[in-house]
C-alpha positions as CSV (number, residue, x, y, z in Angstrom):
1,X,97.4,88.1,54.8
2,X,98.2,91.5,53.4
3,X,98.3,92.6,49.7
4,X,102.1,92.8,50.0
5,X,102.4,89.3,51.2
6,X,100.1,87.9,48.7
7,X,101.7,89.8,45.7
8,X,105.2,88.8,46.9
9,X,104.1,85.1,47.0
10,X,102.3,85.3,43.5
11,X,105.5,86.8,41.9
12,X,107.7,84.0,43.8
13,X,105.4,81.1,42.6
14,X,105.5,82.6,39.0
15,X,109.3,82.4,39.3
16,X,109.5,86.1,38.4
17,X,112.1,88.5,39.2
18,X,111.1,92.0,40.3
19,X,112.4,93.3,37.1
20,X,110.4,90.8,35.0
21,X,107.2,91.4,37.0
22,X,107.6,95.1,36.4
23,X,108.1,94.5,32.7
24,X,105.0,92.6,32.4
25,X,102.9,95.1,34.4
26,X,104.4,98.0,32.9
27,X,105.7,99.7,35.9
28,X,109.2,100.2,37.5
29,X,111.1,97.7,39.5
30,X,111.0,100.0,42.4
31,X,107.2,100.0,42.3
32,X,107.2,96.3,42.5
33,X,109.7,96.7,45.6
34,X,107.2,99.2,47.4
35,X,104.2,97.0,46.8
36,X,106.1,94.1,48.3
37,X,107.2,96.1,51.2
38,X,103.8,97.5,51.8
39,X,104.9,101.0,51.4
40,X,102.7,101.7,48.3
41,X,99.6,100.0,46.9
42,X,98.8,99.7,42.9
43,X,96.1,101.8,41.3
44,X,93.1,100.0,39.7
45,X,95.0,99.8,36.3
46,X,97.9,98.0,38.0
47,X,95.6,95.6,39.9
48,X,93.8,94.7,36.5
49,X,97.5,94.0,35.0
50,X,98.5,92.0,38.2
51,X,95.2,90.0,38.0
52,X,95.7,89.0,34.3
53,X,99.6,88.4,34.8
54,X,98.9,85.8,37.7
55,X,95.4,84.8,36.5
56,X,93.7,85.7,39.7
57,X,90.5,87.7,40.7
58,X,91.0,91.4,42.3
59,X,89.2,90.6,45.3
60,X,91.3,87.8,46.8
61,X,94.3,90.1,46.1
62,X,93.1,93.1,47.7
63,X,90.5,92.1,50.6
64,X,91.9,91.1,54.0
65,X,89.9,89.4,56.8
66,X,87.7,91.8,58.9
67,X,88.8,92.2,62.5
68,X,85.7,91.3,64.6
69,X,86.3,93.4,67.6
């Protein structure tokens, strides 16, 4: 699962709109949209705000499984 998918899922589970989520994190609604589409990723400061908002650790949000080729 990608960061975009995890973030979208956390926001939906919390019942927040993109606008509400943006206000809580301190970014624009467009930033939330880009994160959910996977065209951008949050910086460390925003990752910490996301972790606090959704009560999750950073690692499960960011890390994706390693492809064992």
